[in-house]
N, C-alpha and C positions, 0 to 999 in steps of 0.2 A: 606510603603509611604515614597515616595520620595519629596525631595524640589524640584520645579522644576524651581522657579524664586523667587528672593529676590529684591525688589524695597526699595530704601532707599527714603522714601517720603519728609523729612524735616530733616534738620541738625540743632543743635543748639549748639552756643557758650559757653554760659553763663548757670550756674546751672547745676545740676547730671542728667538731661533729656538731651542725646547727639543725640538721632535720634527717629524719628517715621518711622516704617518699615512695609511692607506689605509683606507677603509671601504665594508662591502658591504650593501647593501640589499636585502632580501627574497631574499637568496641568489642575485640574479641581475644586480644592477649594481653595479660596483666605480668609486668615486671615488678617485683617488690623488693625493698631493701636498697633502693639507691639512696645514696648519702649526700647530703649537701654539705660541704666542707668550706670554712673559711680559713685561710691561711695564705700568709706572706701578701696581705693586704687585697685578696681577691677570693672572689666565691667559685666553686667548681663541684662538679658531681664525681662519686665515684660509684662504680657499678658494683652490683652484688658480686662477691667472691667467695672462695672455699680457701682454707689453708692446706698447703702440700705437706707432704711428709718433711720436706727439708726447710720447712718455717717460711716458706714463700708464698705469696697469693697469686691465685689465678682466677681472672674474671670468669664467672658461670655465663654472662650474656654481656655483649657490648657492642656499640656501633661498629658497622664496617668501614665507613669513610667519614672525614672531618666534618664535611658538610651537615650530615645526620646528627654527628655528635654535638655540633655547636648548635643546632636547632633544638637537641633535646635537653640540652644543659642550659639554653636560654630559657624555655618554657619551664623548665623544673625550677631554676633559680628565682622566675618571676612567679610563680604560684607559691614558693617559699616566702618571699617578700610579701605577698599578698597574705597569707596566713599570719603572718608576724604582725602586720598591721591589724587585722581581724582581731586577734588576740590582745592586742595592746587596746584597742577600743572597746573591747568586753570588759578588759580589766578596769577601765576607767568609769566604765556604768555599773559596777559592783558597788552596792552601799558598804561601808566601811563595816558597820556591824553586823554584816550578813557572814563574814568567815567566823563569827561567834557561833553561830547555829550550828 
């Protein structure tokens, strides 16, 4: 299974959650709401989940083995860093008085 697209849907400046991402596999399956988290001095991903009646959470979808999880995590985090760099570059190119319009 190959990752064919990663879309960073939303970036966050505050708190441990840094982004919400959608990943497409083999151009045929999309998984939405993967979260990029920064905590304990490292980045990692959290898969989409739902809250159980007992207030715990259960993943809706998740990698089956460590090798695939590592590959998915590395690619999602790389896409996040690329999006942050792009956003910073765009912010530098915005004229100061354009925010007043």
